N, CA, C and O atoms as a GROMACS GRO file, in nm:
protein
  600
    1UNK      N    1   0.083  -0.120   0.000
    1UNK     CA    2   0.000   0.000   0.000
    1UNK      C    3   0.087   0.125   0.000
    1UNK      O    4   0.199   0.124   0.051
    2UNK      N    5   0.035   0.232  -0.057
    2UNK     CA    6   0.114   0.354  -0.067
    2UNK      C    7   0.047   0.469   0.008
    2UNK      O    8   0.039   0.580  -0.044
    3UNK      N    9  -0.001   0.443   0.127
    3UNK     CA   10  -0.065   0.548   0.204
    3UNK      C   11   0.038   0.656   0.242
    3UNK      O   12   0.149   0.625   0.283
    4UNK      N   13  -0.003   0.782   0.226
    4UNK     CA   14   0.079   0.898   0.266
    4UNK      C   15   0.212   0.908   0.191
    4UNK      O   16   0.304   0.972   0.241
    5UNK      N   17   0.224   0.849   0.076
    5UNK     CA   18   0.344   0.865  -0.006
    5UNK      C   19   0.304   0.954  -0.123
    5UNK      O   20   0.244   0.908  -0.220
    6UNK      N   21   0.338   1.081  -0.113
    6UNK     CA   22   0.274   1.180  -0.198
    6UNK      C   23   0.348   1.211  -0.327
    6UNK      O   24   0.285   1.263  -0.420
    7UNK      N   25   0.477   1.183  -0.340
    7UNK     CA   26   0.546   1.225  -0.461
    7UNK      C   27   0.537   1.116  -0.568
    7UNK      O   28   0.513   0.999  -0.537
    8UNK      N   29   0.556   1.155  -0.692
    8UNK     CA   30   0.545   1.064  -0.806
    8UNK      C   31   0.673   0.982  -0.818
    8UNK      O   32   0.782   1.038  -0.829
    9UNK      N   33   0.660   0.850  -0.817
    9UNK     CA   34   0.776   0.763  -0.826
    9UNK      C   35   0.822   0.744  -0.971
    9UNK      O   36   0.930   0.690  -0.995
   10UNK      N   37   0.742   0.787  -1.067
   10UNK     CA   38   0.775   0.785  -1.209
   10UNK      C   39   0.806   0.645  -1.262
   10UNK      O   40   0.876   0.632  -1.363
   11UNK      N   41   0.756   0.541  -1.196
   11UNK     CA   42   0.775   0.405  -1.243
   11UNK      C   43   0.918   0.358  -1.238
   11UNK      O   44   0.958   0.274  -1.318
   12UNK      N   45   0.998   0.411  -1.145
   12UNK     CA   46   1.140   0.377  -1.137
   12UNK      C   47   1.178   0.348  -0.992
   12UNK      O   48   1.111   0.392  -0.899
   13UNK      N   49   1.288   0.275  -0.976
   13UNK     CA   50   1.344   0.256  -0.842
   13UNK      C   51   1.411   0.386  -0.799
   13UNK      O   52   1.438   0.472  -0.883
   14UNK      N   53   1.439   0.400  -0.671
   14UNK     CA   54   1.484   0.529  -0.618
   14UNK      C   55   1.618   0.573  -0.678
   14UNK      O   56   1.636   0.691  -0.706
   15UNK      N   57   1.711   0.480  -0.698
   15UNK     CA   58   1.840   0.518  -0.754
   15UNK      C   59   1.828   0.570  -0.897
   15UNK      O   60   1.891   0.669  -0.934
   16UNK      N   61   1.747   0.501  -0.977
   16UNK     CA   62   1.725   0.544  -1.116
   16UNK      C   63   1.655   0.678  -1.119
   16UNK      O   64   1.690   0.764  -1.200
   17UNK      N   65   1.556   0.698  -1.032
   17UNK     CA   66   1.480   0.823  -1.028
   17UNK      C   67   1.570   0.940  -0.987
   17UNK      O   68   1.563   1.047  -1.047
   18UNK      N   69   1.655   0.920  -0.886
   18UNK     CA   70   1.745   1.027  -0.842
   18UNK      C   71   1.846   1.063  -0.950
   18UNK      O   72   1.875   1.181  -0.972
   19UNK      N   73   1.899   0.962  -1.019
   19UNK     CA   74   1.995   0.988  -1.126
   19UNK      C   75   1.928   1.061  -1.242
   19UNK      O   76   1.986   1.154  -1.299
   20UNK      N   77   1.806   1.019  -1.276
   20UNK     CA   78   1.734   1.083  -1.386
   20UNK      C   79   1.703   1.229  -1.354
   20UNK      O   80   1.720   1.316  -1.440
   21UNK      N   81   1.657   1.256  -1.232
   21UNK     CA   82   1.624   1.394  -1.195
   21UNK      C   83   1.750   1.480  -1.188
   21UNK      O   84   1.746   1.598  -1.223
   22UNK      N   85   1.862   1.422  -1.143
   22UNK     CA   86   1.988   1.498  -1.141
   22UNK      C   87   2.031   1.535  -1.282
   22UNK      O   88   2.073   1.648  -1.307
   23UNK      N   89   2.021   1.440  -1.375
   23UNK     CA   90   2.058   1.467  -1.514
   23UNK      C   91   1.965   1.569  -1.578
   23UNK      O   92   2.010   1.657  -1.651
   24UNK      N   93   1.835   1.557  -1.552
   24UNK     CA   94   1.740   1.652  -1.609
   24UNK      C   95   1.760   1.791  -1.551
   24UNK      O   96   1.749   1.890  -1.624
   25UNK      N   97   1.789   1.800  -1.421
   25UNK     CA   98   1.813   1.930  -1.359
   25UNK      C   99   1.938   1.995  -1.417
   25UNK      O  100   1.940   2.115  -1.442
   26UNK      N  101   2.043   1.916  -1.439
   26UNK     CA  102   2.165   1.970  -1.499
   26UNK      C  103   2.138   2.018  -1.642
   26UNK      O  104   2.186   2.124  -1.682
   27UNK      N  105   2.060   1.941  -1.717
   27UNK     CA  106   2.026   1.982  -1.854
   27UNK      C  107   1.943   2.109  -1.855
   27UNK      O  108   1.963   2.196  -1.939
   28UNK      N  109   1.850   2.120  -1.760
   28UNK     CA  110   1.768   2.241  -1.752
   28UNK      C  111   1.853   2.363  -1.720
   28UNK      O  112   1.832   2.470  -1.778
   29UNK      N  113   1.948   2.348  -1.631
   29UNK     CA  114   2.034   2.461  -1.593
   29UNK      C  115   2.127   2.499  -1.709
   29UNK      O  116   2.150   2.617  -1.733
   30UNK      N  117   2.179   2.400  -1.779
   30UNK     CA  118   2.271   2.428  -1.889
   30UNK      C  119   2.199   2.485  -2.011
   30UNK      O  120   2.249   2.579  -2.074
   31UNK      N  121   2.082   2.430  -2.046
   31UNK     CA  122   2.014   2.468  -2.170
   31UNK      C  123   1.900   2.566  -2.149
   31UNK      O  124   1.848   2.622  -2.246
   32UNK      N  125   1.859   2.588  -2.024
   32UNK     CA  126   1.753   2.683  -1.985
   32UNK      C  127   1.613   2.637  -2.025
   32UNK      O  128   1.514   2.696  -1.980
   33UNK      N  129   1.601   2.533  -2.109
   33UNK     CA  130   1.470   2.484  -2.151
   33UNK      C  131   1.485   2.342  -2.205
   33UNK      O  132   1.571   2.316  -2.289
   34UNK      N  133   1.402   2.250  -2.155
   34UNK     CA  134   1.406   2.113  -2.205
   34UNK      C  135   1.264   2.064  -2.228
   34UNK      O  136   1.169   2.115  -2.169
   35UNK      N  137   1.250   1.965  -2.315
   35UNK     CA  138   1.119   1.904  -2.341
   35UNK      C  139   1.118   1.765  -2.280
   35UNK      O  140   1.211   1.687  -2.300
   36UNK      N  141   1.011   1.734  -2.207
   36UNK     CA  142   0.998   1.606  -2.140
   36UNK      C  143   0.849   1.578  -2.120
   36UNK      O  144   0.764   1.654  -2.165
   37UNK      N  145   0.819   1.468  -2.052
   37UNK     CA  146   0.678   1.440  -2.024
   37UNK      C  147   0.630   1.531  -1.912
   37UNK      O  148   0.710   1.584  -1.835
   38UNK      N  149   0.500   1.548  -1.904
   38UNK     CA  150   0.443   1.638  -1.804
   38UNK      C  151   0.472   1.589  -1.663
   38UNK      O  152   0.502   1.669  -1.575
   39UNK      N  153   0.464   1.458  -1.639
   39UNK     CA  154   0.489   1.404  -1.505
   39UNK      C  155   0.634   1.428  -1.463
   39UNK      O  156   0.661   1.464  -1.348
   40UNK      N  157   0.728   1.408  -1.556
   40UNK     CA  158   0.868   1.432  -1.524
   40UNK      C  159   0.895   1.580  -1.503
   40UNK      O  160   0.976   1.616  -1.418
   41UNK      N  161   0.828   1.665  -1.578
   41UNK     CA  162   0.846   1.810  -1.562
   41UNK      C  163   0.799   1.855  -1.424
   41UNK      O  164   0.865   1.936  -1.360
   42UNK      N  165   0.686   1.802  -1.379
   42UNK     CA  166   0.636   1.839  -1.246
   42UNK      C  167   0.727   1.787  -1.136
   42UNK      O  168   0.748   1.855  -1.036
   43UNK      N  169   0.781   1.667  -1.154
   43UNK     CA  170   0.875   1.613  -1.055
   43UNK      C  171   1.006   1.692  -1.056
   43UNK      O  172   1.066   1.715  -0.952
   44UNK      N  173   1.049   1.735  -1.175
   44UNK     CA  174   1.173   1.812  -1.186
   44UNK      C  175   1.159   1.950  -1.122
   44UNK      O  176   1.254   2.000  -1.062
   45UNK      N  177   1.041   2.011  -1.134
   45UNK     CA  178   1.020   2.142  -1.072
   45UNK      C  179   1.039   2.134  -0.921
   45UNK      O  180   1.102   2.220  -0.861
   46UNK      N  181   0.984   2.029  -0.859
   46UNK     CA  182   0.999   2.011  -0.714
   46UNK      C  183   1.145   1.987  -0.678
   46UNK      O  184   1.189   2.025  -0.569
   47UNK      N  185   1.221   1.924  -0.768
   47UNK     CA  186   1.360   1.890  -0.743
   47UNK      C  187   1.453   2.011  -0.758
   47UNK      O  188   1.545   2.029  -0.679
   48UNK      N  189   1.429   2.094  -0.862
   48UNK     CA  190   1.527   2.196  -0.899
   48UNK      C  191   1.502   2.331  -0.831
   48UNK      O  192   1.597   2.407  -0.811
   49UNK      N  193   1.379   2.364  -0.796
   49UNK     CA  194   1.352   2.496  -0.739
   49UNK      C  195   1.424   2.520  -0.605
   49UNK      O  196   1.476   2.629  -0.585
   50UNK      N  197   1.429   2.421  -0.512
   50UNK     CA  198   1.509   2.445  -0.391
   50UNK      C  199   1.658   2.464  -0.419
   50UNK      O  200   1.725   2.536  -0.346
   51UNK      N  201   1.710   2.398  -0.525
   51UNK     CA  202   1.850   2.416  -0.560
   51UNK      C  203   1.876   2.558  -0.611
   51UNK      O  204   1.979   2.618  -0.580
   52UNK      N  205   1.782   2.611  -0.688
   52UNK     CA  206   1.797   2.749  -0.737
   52UNK      C  207   1.789   2.847  -0.621
   52UNK      O  208   1.863   2.946  -0.618
   53UNK      N  209   1.700   2.821  -0.527
   53UNK     CA  210   1.693   2.906  -0.408
   53UNK      C  211   1.823   2.902  -0.330
   53UNK      O  212   1.870   3.005  -0.283
   54UNK      N  213   1.881   2.784  -0.317
   54UNK     CA  214   2.007   2.771  -0.245
   54UNK      C  215   2.122   2.840  -0.318
   54UNK      O  216   2.219   2.881  -0.255
   55UNK      N  217   2.112   2.855  -0.449
   55UNK     CA  218   2.220   2.917  -0.525
   55UNK      C  219   2.225   3.069  -0.504
   55UNK      O  220   2.324   3.132  -0.541
   56UNK      N  221   2.122   3.127  -0.446
   56UNK     CA  222   2.126   3.272  -0.419
   56UNK      C  223   2.236   3.307  -0.320
   56UNK      O  224   2.292   3.416  -0.326
   57UNK      N  225   2.266   3.214  -0.228
   57UNK     CA  226   2.373   3.235  -0.131
   57UNK      C  227   2.498   3.164  -0.185
   57UNK      O  228   2.508   3.042  -0.177
   58UNK      N  229   2.592   3.240  -0.239
   58UNK     CA  230   2.711   3.181  -0.299
   58UNK      C  231   2.816   3.157  -0.192
   58UNK      O  232   2.906   3.238  -0.173
   59UNK      N  233   2.804   3.044  -0.123
   59UNK     CA  234   2.903   3.005  -0.023
   59UNK      C  235   2.953   2.865  -0.056
   59UNK      O  236   2.893   2.795  -0.138
   60UNK      N  237   3.060   2.826   0.005
   60UNK     CA  238   3.116   2.693  -0.019
   60UNK      C  239   3.017   2.586   0.023
   60UNK      O  240   3.002   2.485  -0.046
   61UNK      N  241   2.950   2.607   0.134
   61UNK     CA  242   2.853   2.508   0.183
   61UNK      C  243   2.737   2.490   0.084
   61UNK      O  244   2.698   2.377   0.055
   62UNK      N  245   2.683   2.600   0.033
   62UNK     CA  246   2.571   2.587  -0.060
   62UNK      C  247   2.616   2.526  -0.192
   62UNK      O  248   2.540   2.452  -0.254
   63UNK      N  249   2.738   2.556  -0.237
   63UNK     CA  250   2.789   2.494  -0.360
   63UNK      C  251   2.804   2.343  -0.342
   63UNK      O  252   2.770   2.266  -0.432
   64UNK      N  253   2.855   2.301  -0.229
   64UNK     CA  254   2.871   2.158  -0.205
   64UNK      C  255   2.737   2.087  -0.191
   64UNK      O  256   2.721   1.974  -0.236
   65UNK      N  257   2.640   2.154  -0.129
   65UNK     CA  258   2.507   2.094  -0.116
   65UNK      C  259   2.443   2.077  -0.252
   65UNK      O  260   2.384   1.973  -0.281
   66UNK      N  261   2.452   2.179  -0.338
   66UNK     CA  262   2.394   2.171  -0.472
   66UNK      C  263   2.468   2.067  -0.555
   66UNK      O  264   2.405   1.995  -0.632
   67UNK      N  265   2.600   2.057  -0.540
   67UNK     CA  266   2.678   1.958  -0.614
   67UNK      C  267   2.637   1.816  -0.576
   67UNK      O  268   2.640   1.726  -0.659
   68UNK      N  269   2.599   1.796  -0.449
   68UNK     CA  270   2.554   1.663  -0.406
   68UNK      C  271   2.427   1.621  -0.480
   68UNK      O  272   2.405   1.502  -0.500
   69UNK      N  273   2.345   1.717  -0.520
   69UNK     CA  274   2.224   1.686  -0.595
   69UNK      C  275   2.249   1.678  -0.746
   69UNK      O  276   2.196   1.589  -0.812
   70UNK      N  277   2.328   1.770  -0.801
   70UNK     CA  278   2.344   1.777  -0.946
   70UNK      C  279   2.453   1.685  -1.001
   70UNK      O  280   2.437   1.630  -1.110
   71UNK      N  281   2.563   1.668  -0.928
   71UNK     CA  282   2.672   1.576  -0.965
   71UNK      C  283   2.746   1.616  -1.093
   71UNK      O  284   2.815   1.533  -1.152
   72UNK      N  285   2.734   1.741  -1.136
   72UNK     CA  286   2.810   1.791  -1.252
   72UNK      C  287   2.860   1.930  -1.218
   72UNK      O  288   2.782   2.022  -1.195
   73UNK      N  289   2.992   1.946  -1.215
   73UNK     CA  290   3.044   2.076  -1.172
   73UNK      C  291   3.020   2.185  -1.274
   73UNK      O  292   3.014   2.302  -1.237
   74UNK      N  293   3.005   2.151  -1.402
   74UNK     CA  294   2.973   2.253  -1.502
   74UNK      C  295   2.835   2.312  -1.476
   74UNK      O  296   2.815   2.433  -1.488
   75UNK      N  297   2.740   2.227  -1.441
   75UNK     CA  298   2.604   2.273  -1.412
   75UNK      C  299   2.602   2.357  -1.284
   75UNK      O  300   2.529   2.456  -1.277
   76UNK      N  301   2.681   2.318  -1.185
   76UNK     CA  302   2.687   2.395  -1.060
   76UNK      C  303   2.746   2.533  -1.086
   76UNK      O  304   2.694   2.633  -1.036
   77UNK      N  305   2.854   2.540  -1.163
   77UNK     CA  306   2.914   2.671  -1.190
   77UNK      C  307   2.821   2.757  -1.275
   77UNK      O  308   2.814   2.878  -1.254
   78UNK      N  309   2.748   2.698  -1.370
   78UNK     CA  310   2.650   2.772  -1.450
   78UNK      C  311   2.539   2.826  -1.361
   78UNK      O  312   2.494   2.940  -1.376
   79UNK      N  313   2.494   2.743  -1.268
   79UNK     CA  314   2.387   2.784  -1.177
   79UNK      C  315   2.429   2.902  -1.091
   79UNK      O  316   2.353   2.998  -1.075
   80UNK      N  317   2.549   2.897  -1.035
   80UNK     CA  318   2.593   3.003  -0.945
   80UNK      C  319   2.642   3.127  -1.019
   80UNK      O  320   2.628   3.238  -0.967
   81UNK      N  321   2.698   3.113  -1.139
   81UNK     CA  322   2.752   3.229  -1.211
   81UNK      C  323   2.650   3.299  -1.299
   81UNK      O  324   2.650   3.422  -1.307
   82UNK      N  325   2.562   3.224  -1.365
   82UNK     CA  326   2.472   3.282  -1.464
   82UNK      C  327   2.329   3.292  -1.412
   82UNK      O  328   2.268   3.399  -1.420
   83UNK      N  329   2.277   3.183  -1.359
   83UNK     CA  330   2.136   3.179  -1.322
   83UNK      C  331   2.109   3.258  -1.194
   83UNK      O  332   2.016   3.338  -1.190
   84UNK      N  333   2.190   3.238  -1.091
   84UNK     CA  334   2.164   3.300  -0.960
   84UNK      C  335   2.160   3.453  -0.965
   84UNK      O  336   2.071   3.511  -0.904
   85UNK      N  337   2.253   3.522  -1.034
   85UNK     CA  338   2.242   3.669  -1.037
   85UNK      C  339   2.116   3.718  -1.107
   85UNK      O  340   2.063   3.824  -1.072
   86UNK      N  341   2.067   3.643  -1.204
   86UNK     CA  342   1.950   3.687  -1.280
   86UNK      C  343   1.821   3.670  -1.202
   86UNK      O  344   1.725   3.744  -1.224
   87UNK      N  345   1.815   3.572  -1.110
   87UNK     CA  346   1.693   3.547  -1.034
   87UNK      C  347   1.706   3.594  -0.890
   87UNK      O  348   1.628   3.552  -0.804
   88UNK      N  349   1.803   3.678  -0.861
   88UNK     CA  350   1.832   3.715  -0.722
   88UNK      C  351   1.715   3.785  -0.654
   88UNK      O  352   1.694   3.765  -0.534
   89UNK      N  353   1.638   3.865  -0.726
   89UNK     CA  354   1.529   3.940  -0.664
   89UNK      C  355   1.396   3.866  -0.671
   89UNK      O  356   1.297   3.914  -0.614
   90UNK      N  357   1.389   3.751  -0.737
   90UNK     CA  358   1.264   3.675  -0.751
   90UNK      C  359   1.242   3.591  -0.625
   90UNK      O  360   1.333   3.520  -0.583
   91UNK      N  361   1.124   3.598  -0.564
   91UNK     CA  362   1.101   3.524  -0.439
   91UNK      C  363   1.069   3.376  -0.456
   91UNK      O  364   1.056   3.305  -0.356
   92UNK      N  365   1.055   3.328  -0.577
   92UNK     CA  366   1.025   3.187  -0.601
   92UNK      C  367   0.963   3.173  -0.738
   92UNK      O  368   0.951   3.272  -0.811
   93UNK      N  369   0.925   3.053  -0.775
   93UNK     CA  370   0.864   3.031  -0.905
   93UNK      C  371   0.962   3.053  -1.017
   93UNK      O  372   0.939   3.135  -1.105
   94UNK      N  373   1.073   2.980  -1.014
   94UNK     CA  374   1.181   3.002  -1.111
   94UNK      C  375   1.158   2.927  -1.241
   94UNK      O  376   1.223   2.958  -1.342
   95UNK      N  377   1.067   2.830  -1.242
   95UNK     CA  378   1.046   2.749  -1.361
   95UNK      C  379   0.903   2.766  -1.413
   95UNK      O  380   0.813   2.803  -1.338
   96UNK      N  381   0.885   2.738  -1.541
   96UNK     CA  382   0.754   2.745  -1.605
   96UNK      C  383   0.736   2.616  -1.684
   96UNK      O  384   0.827   2.571  -1.753
   97UNK      N  385   0.616   2.556  -1.673
   97UNK     CA  386   0.583   2.435  -1.748
   97UNK      C  387   0.480   2.472  -1.854
   97UNK      O  388   0.376   2.529  -1.822
   98UNK      N  389   0.510   2.440  -1.979
   98UNK     CA  390   0.421   2.470  -2.091
   98UNK      C  391   0.384   2.338  -2.158
   98UNK      O  392   0.472   2.268  -2.209
   99UNK      N  393   0.258   2.304  -2.157
   99UNK     CA  394   0.212   2.180  -2.219
   99UNK      C  395   0.219   2.193  -2.371
   99UNK      O  396   0.182   2.297  -2.427
  100UNK      N  397   0.267   2.088  -2.438
  100UNK     CA  398   0.284   2.095  -2.582
  100UNK      C  399   0.201   1.993  -2.659
  100UNK      O  400   0.210   1.988  -2.781
  101UNK      N  401   0.123   1.912  -2.592
  101UNK     CA  402   0.041   1.815  -2.663
  101UNK      C  403   0.076   1.674  -2.624
  101UNK      O  404   0.119   1.649  -2.511
  102UNK      N  405   0.058   1.581  -2.718
  102UNK     CA  406   0.078   1.440  -2.690
  102UNK      C  407   0.188   1.383  -2.777
  102UNK      O  408   0.205   1.425  -2.892
  103UNK      N  409   0.263   1.287  -2.722
  103UNK     CA  410   0.370   1.221  -2.796
  103UNK      C  411   0.310   1.124  -2.896
  103UNK      O  412   0.207   1.062  -2.869
  104UNK      N  413   0.373   1.112  -3.012
  104UNK     CA  414   0.321   1.030  -3.121
  104UNK      C  415   0.310   0.883  -3.083
  104UNK      O  416   0.207   0.821  -3.110
  105UNK      N  417   0.411   0.826  -3.021
  105UNK     CA  418   0.416   0.682  -3.000
  105UNK      C  419   0.320   0.630  -2.895
  105UNK      O  420   0.251   0.531  -2.919
  106UNK      N  421   0.315   0.695  -2.779
  106UNK     CA  422   0.234   0.641  -2.670
  106UNK      C  423   0.133   0.740  -2.614
  106UNK      O  424   0.070   0.713  -2.512
  107UNK      N  425   0.117   0.854  -2.678
  107UNK     CA  426   0.020   0.956  -2.639
  107UNK      C  427   0.045   1.009  -2.498
  107UNK      O  428  -0.049   1.044  -2.426
  108UNK      N  429   0.172   1.015  -2.458
  108UNK     CA  430   0.206   1.073  -2.328
  108UNK      C  431   0.196   1.224  -2.337
  108UNK      O  432   0.229   1.283  -2.440
  109UNK      N  433   0.150   1.289  -2.228
  109UNK     CA  434   0.145   1.435  -2.223
  109UNK      C  435   0.287   1.488  -2.225
  109UNK      O  436   0.369   1.451  -2.141
  110UNK      N  437   0.318   1.576  -2.320
  110UNK     CA  438   0.450   1.634  -2.331
  110UNK      C  439   0.446   1.779  -2.287
  110UNK      O  440   0.342   1.845  -2.294
  111UNK      N  441   0.562   1.830  -2.240
  111UNK     CA  442   0.568   1.967  -2.191
  111UNK      C  443   0.711   2.018  -2.200
  111UNK      O  444   0.807   1.942  -2.196
  112UNK      N  445   0.721   2.150  -2.213
  112UNK     CA  446   0.849   2.218  -2.196
  112UNK      C  447   0.858   2.263  -2.052
  112UNK      O  448   0.758   2.306  -1.994
  113UNK      N  449   0.976   2.252  -1.994
  113UNK     CA  450   1.002   2.317  -1.866
  113UNK      C  451   1.119   2.410  -1.890
  113UNK      O  452   1.220   2.372  -1.949
  114UNK      N  453   1.104   2.535  -1.845
  114UNK     CA  454   1.206   2.636  -1.873
  114UNK      C  455   1.226   2.725  -1.752
  114UNK      O  456   1.139   2.736  -1.665
  115UNK      N  457   1.341   2.788  -1.748
  115UNK     CA  458   1.368   2.888  -1.645
  115UNK      C  459   1.300   3.018  -1.688
  115UNK      O  460   1.315   3.062  -1.802
  116UNK      N  461   1.227   3.078  -1.597
  116UNK     CA  462   1.137   3.189  -1.630
  116UNK      C  463   1.213   3.310  -1.686
  116UNK      O  464   1.171   3.366  -1.787
  117UNK      N  465   1.320   3.351  -1.624
  117UNK     CA  466   1.390   3.473  -1.663
  117UNK      C  467   1.477   3.456  -1.788
  117UNK      O  468   1.537   3.553  -1.833
  118UNK      N  469   1.484   3.336  -1.843
  118UNK     CA  470   1.571   3.313  -1.957
  118UNK      C  471   1.496   3.292  -2.088
  118UNK      O  472   1.558   3.260  -2.189
  119UNK      N  473   1.365   3.309  -2.089
  119UNK     CA  474   1.288   3.297  -2.213
  119UNK      C  475   1.290   3.432  -2.282
  119UNK      O  476   1.225   3.527  -2.236
  120UNK      N  477   1.364   3.442  -2.393
  120UNK     CA  478   1.384   3.571  -2.460
  120UNK      C  479   1.254   3.628  -2.514
  120UNK      O  480   1.234   3.749  -2.510
  121UNK      N  481   1.164   3.543  -2.564
  121UNK     CA  482   1.039   3.592  -2.620
  121UNK      C  483   0.951   3.656  -2.513
  121UNK      O  484   0.892   3.761  -2.536
  122UNK      N  485   0.942   3.592  -2.397
  122UNK     CA  486   0.860   3.646  -2.289
  122UNK      C  487   0.923   3.772  -2.230
  122UNK      O  488   0.853   3.868  -2.199
  123UNK      N  489   1.055   3.771  -2.214
  123UNK     CA  490   1.124   3.887  -2.157
  123UNK      C  491   1.111   4.006  -2.251
  123UNK      O  492   1.095   4.119  -2.205
  124UNK      N  493   1.118   3.984  -2.383
  124UNK     CA  494   1.106   4.093  -2.479
  124UNK      C  495   0.963   4.146  -2.485
  124UNK      O  496   0.944   4.265  -2.508
  125UNK      N  497   0.864   4.062  -2.464
  125UNK     CA  498   0.724   4.104  -2.471
  125UNK      C  499   0.677   4.172  -2.342
  125UNK      O  500   0.577   4.244  -2.345
  126UNK      N  501   0.744   4.152  -2.233
  126UNK     CA  502   0.700   4.206  -2.104
  126UNK      C  503   0.698   4.360  -2.102
  126UNK      O  504   0.600   4.415  -2.052
  127UNK      N  505   0.799   4.434  -2.152
  127UNK     CA  506   0.791   4.580  -2.148
  127UNK      C  507   0.677   4.637  -2.233
  127UNK      O  508   0.623   4.743  -2.200
  128UNK      N  509   0.638   4.569  -2.339
  128UNK     CA  510   0.529   4.617  -2.423
  128UNK      C  511   0.400   4.618  -2.342
  128UNK      O  512   0.322   4.713  -2.355
  129UNK      N  513   0.376   4.519  -2.262
  129UNK     CA  514   0.256   4.514  -2.180
  129UNK      C  515   0.262   4.618  -2.068
  129UNK      O  516   0.157   4.667  -2.026
  130UNK      N  517   0.380   4.653  -2.020
  130UNK     CA  518   0.393   4.749  -1.912
  130UNK      C  519   0.359   4.891  -1.959
  130UNK      O  520   0.313   4.972  -1.879
  131UNK      N  521   0.380   4.923  -2.088
  131UNK     CA  522   0.353   5.055  -2.141
  131UNK      C  523   0.206   5.078  -2.172
  131UNK      O  524   0.168   5.191  -2.204
  132UNK      N  525   0.123   4.978  -2.165
  132UNK     CA  526  -0.018   4.988  -2.199
  132UNK      C  527  -0.088   5.083  -2.102
  132UNK      O  528  -0.064   5.078  -1.982
  133UNK      N  529  -0.176   5.171  -2.156
  133UNK     CA  530  -0.247   5.267  -2.074
  133UNK      C  531  -0.349   5.196  -1.986
  133UNK      O  532  -0.410   5.098  -2.030
  134UNK      N  533  -0.370   5.242  -1.864
  134UNK     CA  534  -0.472   5.180  -1.780
  134UNK      C  535  -0.612   5.217  -1.830
  134UNK      O  536  -0.634   5.327  -1.880
  135UNK      N  537  -0.703   5.127  -1.816
  135UNK     CA  538  -0.840   5.152  -1.860
  135UNK      C  539  -0.910   5.244  -1.761
  135UNK      O  540  -0.892   5.231  -1.640
  136UNK      N  541  -0.989   5.338  -1.813
  136UNK     CA  542  -1.062   5.430  -1.725
  136UNK      C  543  -1.203   5.377  -1.704
  136UNK      O  544  -1.249   5.291  -1.778
  137UNK      N  545  -1.271   5.430  -1.603
  137UNK     CA  546  -1.405   5.384  -1.572
  137UNK      C  547  -1.508   5.492  -1.598
  137UNK      O  548  -1.613   5.497  -1.533
  138UNK      N  549  -1.479   5.578  -1.695
  138UNK     CA  550  -1.574   5.684  -1.729
  138UNK      C  551  -1.689   5.628  -1.811
  138UNK      O  552  -1.676   5.524  -1.876
  139UNK      N  553  -1.802   5.698  -1.808
  139UNK     CA  554  -1.916   5.650  -1.884
  139UNK      C  555  -1.899   5.678  -2.033
  139UNK      O  556  -1.940   5.597  -2.116
  140UNK      N  557  -1.839   5.793  -2.069
  140UNK     CA  558  -1.808   5.819  -2.210
  140UNK      C  559  -1.689   5.914  -2.217
  140UNK      O  560  -1.656   5.982  -2.120
  141UNK      N  561  -1.626   5.918  -2.331
  141UNK     CA  562  -1.505   5.999  -2.345
  141UNK      C  563  -1.541   6.144  -2.374
  141UNK      O  564  -1.654   6.176  -2.410
  142UNK      N  565  -1.443   6.234  -2.356
  142UNK     CA  566  -1.463   6.376  -2.380
  142UNK      C  567  -1.491   6.403  -2.527
  142UNK      O  568  -1.571   6.490  -2.561
  143UNK      N  569  -1.425   6.329  -2.615
  143UNK     CA  570  -1.442   6.349  -2.758
  143UNK      C  571  -1.587   6.318  -2.800
  143UNK      O  572  -1.646   6.389  -2.882
  144UNK      N  573  -1.642   6.211  -2.744
  144UNK     CA  574  -1.779   6.173  -2.778
  144UNK      C  575  -1.878   6.277  -2.722
  144UNK      O  576  -1.980   6.305  -2.785
  145UNK      N  577  -1.847   6.334  -2.605
  145UNK     CA  578  -1.935   6.434  -2.545
  145UNK      C  579  -1.934   6.562  -2.627
  145UNK      O  580  -2.038   6.626  -2.642
  146UNK      N  581  -1.818   6.602  -2.682
  146UNK     CA  582  -1.808   6.724  -2.762
  146UNK      C  583  -1.884   6.709  -2.893
  146UNK      O  584  -1.946   6.805  -2.938
  147UNK      N  585  -1.882   6.595  -2.955
  147UNK     CA  586  -1.950   6.578  -3.083
  147UNK      C  587  -2.102   6.579  -3.065
  147UNK      O  588  -2.174   6.622  -3.156
  148UNK      N  589  -2.153   6.534  -2.952
  148UNK     CA  590  -2.298   6.535  -2.929
  148UNK      C  591  -2.347   6.676  -2.896
  148UNK      O  592  -2.462   6.710  -2.925
  149UNK      N  593  -2.260   6.760  -2.835
  149UNK     CA  594  -2.300   6.898  -2.802
  149UNK      C  595  -2.311   6.985  -2.926
  149UNK      O  596  -2.392   7.077  -2.928
  150UNK      N  597  -2.233   6.958  -3.027
  150UNK     CA  598  -2.232   7.041  -3.148
  150UNK      C  599  -2.346   7.012  -3.234
  150UNK      O  600  -2.359   7.073  -3.340
   0.00000   0.00000   0.00000
């Protein structure tokens, strides 16, 4: 029975699951965006977000703790040198999951998982939305009122 066992085992033994999540987390940090199944993406988000939070404090202890999870020093250095300064002011929610449809062979739900601050299309589109004028709550505009008076 699996009472009170809340995380997804992903159909793997614990050693295989830990190795797979470590490899996927390293790939996500190195490439900033990867495509995988939806279940693996959700499991990866739970795995990688605490590591990104820990990378905000650049100390020897936090580097060693993150290395124990990732097992690749290139990914650890990328996380602390590139990713951490960019997400320093963000209080959480470092990853985004985007569903992409179903896989051809077995109809598995597929998804992209990406680091939020590294998506160039979203970052470029964000200032355009910020410049938008706020909507007013007037009953009619001044121009319309002037044309009815004439």
